[in-house]
C-alpha positions in Angstrom: 139.3 163.3 102.1 135.8 164.7 102.2 134.1 165.6 105.4 132.6 162.6 107.1 128.8 162.4 107.0 127.1 159.8 109.0 123.8 158.4 107.7 120.8 158.3 110.0 120.7 155.2 112.2 117.1 154.6 111.3 117.8 154.4 107.6 115.5 151.7 106.2 115.9 150.7 102.5 112.8 150.1 100.4 113.1 146.7 98.7 113.6 145.8 96.1 116.7 147.8 95.4 118.4 145.5 92.8 121.3 145.6 90.4 120.2 146.8 87.0 119.1 143.8 85.1 121.5 144.1 82.1 124.4 144.4 84.5 123.7 141.3 86.6 126.2 138.5 86.4 123.4 136.0 85.5 122.0 138.3 82.7 125.5 138.7 81.2 125.9 134.9 81.3 122.5 134.4 79.6 123.3 137.1 77.0 126.8 136.1 76.1 127.3 132.5 77.2 129.7 133.4 79.9 129.4 135.4 83.2 131.4 138.5 84.0 132.0 139.6 87.6 132.8 143.3 87.9 133.9 143.5 91.5 134.3 147.3 91.7 133.4 147.4 95.5 135.9 145.8 97.8 135.3 146.0 101.6 136.8 142.6 102.6 135.8 143.1 106.3 132.2 143.9 105.4 130.7 140.8 107.1 132.2 141.2 110.5 133.7 144.7 111.1 132.1 146.9 113.7 133.0 150.1 111.9 130.5 150.1 109.1 127.8 152.5 110.4 125.1 151.6 107.9 125.7 148.8 105.4 122.2 149.2 103.7 123.1 152.7 102.7 126.4 151.8 101.0 124.9 148.8 99.2 122.0 151.0 98.0 124.5 153.5 96.7 126.4 150.8 94.8 123.1 149.6 93.2 121.6 153.0 92.3 124.9 154.3 90.9 125.1 151.2 88.7 128.7 150.9 89.9 129.2 147.1 89.3 127.7 143.7 89.9 130.0 142.0 92.4 131.8 142.5 95.7 134.2 140.2 97.6 134.5 139.6 101.3 136.6 137.6 103.8 134.5 135.1 105.8 136.7 134.7 108.9 137.9 138.0 110.5 141.5 138.9 110.1 143.7 141.5 111.9 145.9 142.8 109.2 147.2 145.7 111.3 146.8 146.2 115.1 144.1 148.9 114.7 141.9 146.4 112.8 141.7 144.1 115.8 139.5 146.5 117.7 137.0 146.5 114.8 137.0 142.7 114.3 134.7 140.8 116.7 136.2 137.6 118.0 134.9 134.4 116.3 135.6 132.5 119.5 135.3 133.7 123.1 138.4 133.9 125.3 139.2 132.8 128.8 140.7 135.0 131.5 144.2 134.2 130.2 143.3 135.4 126.7 143.2 131.9 125.3 140.5 131.2 122.7 137.9 128.5 123.5 138.2 126.0 120.6 136.7 122.5 120.6 138.9 119.5 120.9 140.0 118.8 117.3 138.5 115.2 117.1 135.1 116.6 118.2 135.3 119.9 116.2 132.8 118.9 113.5 130.1 118.1 116.1 130.8 120.9 118.5 132.0 123.9 116.5 128.7 125.6 116.4 127.5 124.8 119.9 127.4 126.8 123.1 130.8 128.1 124.1 132.5 127.9 120.7 131.7 130.0 117.7 130.1 133.2 119.0 126.4 133.1 117.9 126.2 136.9 117.6 129.2 136.8 115.2 127.4 134.2 113.1 124.1 136.1 113.1 125.8 139.3 112.0 127.7 137.5 109.1 124.4 135.9 107.9 122.5 139.2 108.2 125.1 141.1 106.1 125.3 138.4 103.5 121.6 138.6 103.0 121.8 142.4 102.6 124.1 141.8 99.6 122.3 138.9 97.9 118.8 140.4 98.2 120.1 143.2 96.0 121.2 140.7 93.4 124.8 141.7 94.0 127.1 138.7 93.5 129.0 138.1 96.7 132.4 136.3 96.4 133.1 134.8 99.9 136.8 134.2 100.4 136.9 131.4 103.0 140.5 132.0 104.3 142.7 135.1 104.0 146.4 134.4 103.9 147.1 138.0 105.0 145.6 137.1 108.4 148.5 134.6 108.9 151.4 137.0 108.3 154.1 137.4 110.9 153.2 140.7 112.5 153.2 141.9 116.1 149.8 142.4 117.8 147.9 141.3 114.7 147.7 138.6 112.0 149.4 135.3 113.1 150.4 136.8 116.5 146.7 137.2 117.4 145.2 134.3 115.4 143.1 131.7 117.2 145.0 128.9 115.3 148.3 130.0 116.8 149.0 127.5 119.6 150.1 130.4 121.8 146.5 131.5 121.7 144.6 128.2 122.4 144.9 125.1 124.4 144.4 122.4 121.8 147.9 121.8 120.5 147.6 123.3 117.0 150.6 123.7 114.7 153.0 126.6 115.2 153.4 126.9 111.4 151.5 130.0 110.4 150.7 128.2 107.1 149.3 125.1 108.7 145.8 126.2 107.7 146.5 124.6 104.3 149.7 122.6 104.9 147.7 120.1 107.1 146.3 118.6 103.9 149.8 117.2 103.0 151.2 116.8 106.5 150.1 113.9 108.9 151.7 115.3 112.0 149.4 115.6 115.1 149.7 119.4 115.4 149.0 119.9 111.7 146.0 117.6 111.8 144.7 119.4 114.8 144.8 122.7 112.9 143.2 121.0 109.9 140.3 119.7 111.9 139.5 123.1 113.2 139.8 124.7 109.7 137.6 122.2 108.1 135.0 122.2 110.9 134.7 126.0 110.7 134.5 126.0 106.9 131.9 123.3 106.8 129.8 124.8 109.6 129.7 128.3 108.1 129.0 127.2 104.6 126.1 125.1 105.9 124.8 128.0 107.9 125.0 130.4 105.0 123.3 127.9 102.7 120.4 127.1 105.0 119.9 130.8 105.8 119.4 131.9 102.2 116.5 131.5 99.9 116.9 129.6 96.6 117.1 133.0 94.8 119.6 134.4 97.2 121.9 131.4 96.8 122.3 132.2 93.2 124.3 135.3 94.2 126.9 133.5 96.2 130.3 132.6 94.8 133.0 130.9 96.9 136.7 131.5 96.9 139.0 129.1 98.7 141.7 131.5 99.8 142.9 135.1 99.3 146.5 135.3 98.1 147.5 132.0 99.7 150.1 129.5 98.6 147.9 126.5 99.1 148.6 123.3 97.1 146.5 120.8 95.3 145.8 118.7 98.3 144.2 121.5 100.2 142.2 122.7 97.2 140.7 119.2 96.8 139.8 119.2 100.5 138.0 122.6 100.1 136.3 121.3 96.9 135.0 118.3 98.9 133.6 120.6 101.6 132.0 122.9 99.1 130.5 119.9 97.3 129.1 118.6 100.5 127.6 121.9 101.7 126.6 123.7 98.5 126.8 121.1 95.7 125.2 122.2 92.5 124.0 125.4 94.2 127.5 126.7 93.6 128.7 125.4 90.2 132.3 125.6 89.0 131.8 129.0 87.3 131.1 130.5 90.8 134.2 128.8 92.5 137.4 130.8 92.6 140.9 130.7 94.1 143.5 133.4 94.2 146.4 131.2 95.4 149.8 132.6 94.6 151.5 129.2 94.4 151.8 126.9 91.4 148.5 125.3 90.4 147.8 121.9 89.1 145.3 120.7 86.5 143.1 119.3 89.3 142.9 122.7 90.9 142.2 124.5 87.7 139.5 122.0 86.8 137.7 122.8 90.1 138.3 126.5 90.5 138.6 129.6 88.4 142.1 131.2 89.0 142.3 134.8 90.0 145.6 136.6 89.6 146.4 139.6 91.9 148.7 142.6 91.6 147.7 143.6 88.1 147.3 147.3 87.8 148.3 148.2 84.3 148.6 146.7 80.8 152.2 145.8 81.3 151.5 143.7 84.4 148.5 142.2 82.7 150.7 141.1 79.8 153.5 139.7 82.0 151.2 137.7 84.3 148.3 136.6 82.1 149.9 135.6 78.8 150.1 131.9 80.0 146.7 131.7 81.7 144.0 130.0 79.7 140.6 131.5 80.1 138.4 131.8 81.9 140.4 133.5 84.7 140.1 136.7 86.6 142.4 139.6 87.7 142.5 141.8 90.7 144.4 145.1 91.4 144.7 143.9 95.1 148.4 144.2 96.1 149.3 146.2 93.0 152.8 147.8 93.4 154.9 150.3 91.5 158.7 150.0 91.9 158.1 147.7 94.9 155.8 150.1 96.7 152.0 149.8 97.1 150.5 152.0 94.4 147.7 154.5 95.0 144.3 152.9 94.6 141.9 152.6 92.8 143.9 152.6 89.6 143.1 155.4 87.1 139.9 155.1 85.2 141.6 155.1 81.8 143.8 152.2 82.9 140.9 150.3 84.3 139.0 150.6 81.0 141.9 149.4 79.0 142.3 146.4 81.3 138.6 145.6 81.2 138.5 145.7 77.4 141.6 143.4 77.1 140.6 140.8 79.7 137.1 140.6 78.3 138.5 140.2 74.7 140.7 137.5 76.0 137.8 135.5 77.4 138.3 136.1 81.1 135.4 136.5 83.6 136.4 138.7 86.6 137.9 142.1 87.2 138.3 143.3 90.8 139.2 146.9 91.9 139.7 148.3 95.4 137.0 151.0 95.7 135.9 151.0 99.3 138.7 149.4 101.4 140.9 152.4 100.9 141.2 155.3 98.5 144.6 156.6 97.4 146.2 154.3 100.1 144.3 156.1 102.9 142.6 153.3 104.7 139.1 154.3 105.6 137.9 155.6 107.9 140.2 158.5 108.8 137.8 160.6 110.8 136.0 160.6 114.1 132.6 161.9 114.9 132.1 164.4 117.7 129.3 162.4 119.3 131.2 159.1 119.2 134.9 160.0 119.7 136.0 156.4 120.1 134.3 155.2 116.9 135.7 155.3 113.4 133.4 155.0 110.5 133.8 154.7 106.8 133.6 158.0 104.9 132.1 156.6 101.7 132.1 160.2 100.3 135.8 159.5 99.4 134.7 156.8 96.9 134.9 157.5 93.1 131.3 156.5 92.3 131.2 158.2 88.9 134.3 156.3 87.8 132.8 153.0 89.0 129.7 153.8 87.0 131.6 154.6 83.8 133.4 151.2 84.1 130.1 149.4 84.5 128.7 151.1 81.5 131.7 149.9 79.5 131.0 146.4 80.6 127.4 146.6 79.4 128.6 147.8 76.0 131.1 145.0 75.8 128.5 142.4 76.6 125.7 143.5 74.3 
């Protein structure tokens, strides 16, 4: 890994720094009749992590290198591994016993954004970072819920989740998948979980909508869940909330789901499906032969012989996949530049003036490869 180099804290971008016009999602849609999202930058914790030293600088680099037109983020912070927890600010405050302050479920819609509940500084940071992305005309796919944040792991994920009844006082479900199962389960505990999930989703989508200009809203896409197993009932609940909060400001072509479970016609009519764990032509053929376009693919979770493969995938493989999925009529290709490189989760270094802080070393990123893939997309869409 390259030596870490921290940008100056007073770095101030000169606007407008915007995605090259012919590369923008909207311009591709205007030119070809269908959009194409090249999500070559993937830092899922971008909105809420404390370890990004200067987001403006990385976004400007993404734009000036003409490295893609889209990035995807997770809205609600998740602790995938114990070390991530120290970088993820709490959405809710905690009492002296470590229990999260959540509103009573029946009043959640009215109270979720007030006073002692969702931390206002957390909300402000999320909104500020969203605007940094959309002002540059980078399409931002906001994944509402991340299934990985509900895995059974010690000192992280479900073990530390605010929806886990061990961590709150409002009698939520002890099923780690209750965040979507509530839509098909009328039990009191499941419904308590569901009322919190829906109140949080509705509140944040409203806050994001009201905080963006009309132009900035054009660069928001919404994904229901990252790699979940959610069923039709939950997808229809999410559709209703998106309709209520964003309506025609987020049309169907900007609505996604990467659920791993079986999907119904109702789900597919409301959301574009994204299939994960595709990292070569063989996996593309085995997973996508039955998917009617438009869909999307992601290399997220790609494995070789059962083990996580080095990421990002080789440029030659990425080019072959891009050509094929574009020829097949699909609309999204996501790679993993940013979150980690060659399976080394960034950051790996400390800085001598801040020994307790870890920062991304973006020097490890393969900017030239990202640029070459974006140039291929431009050629395909001419």
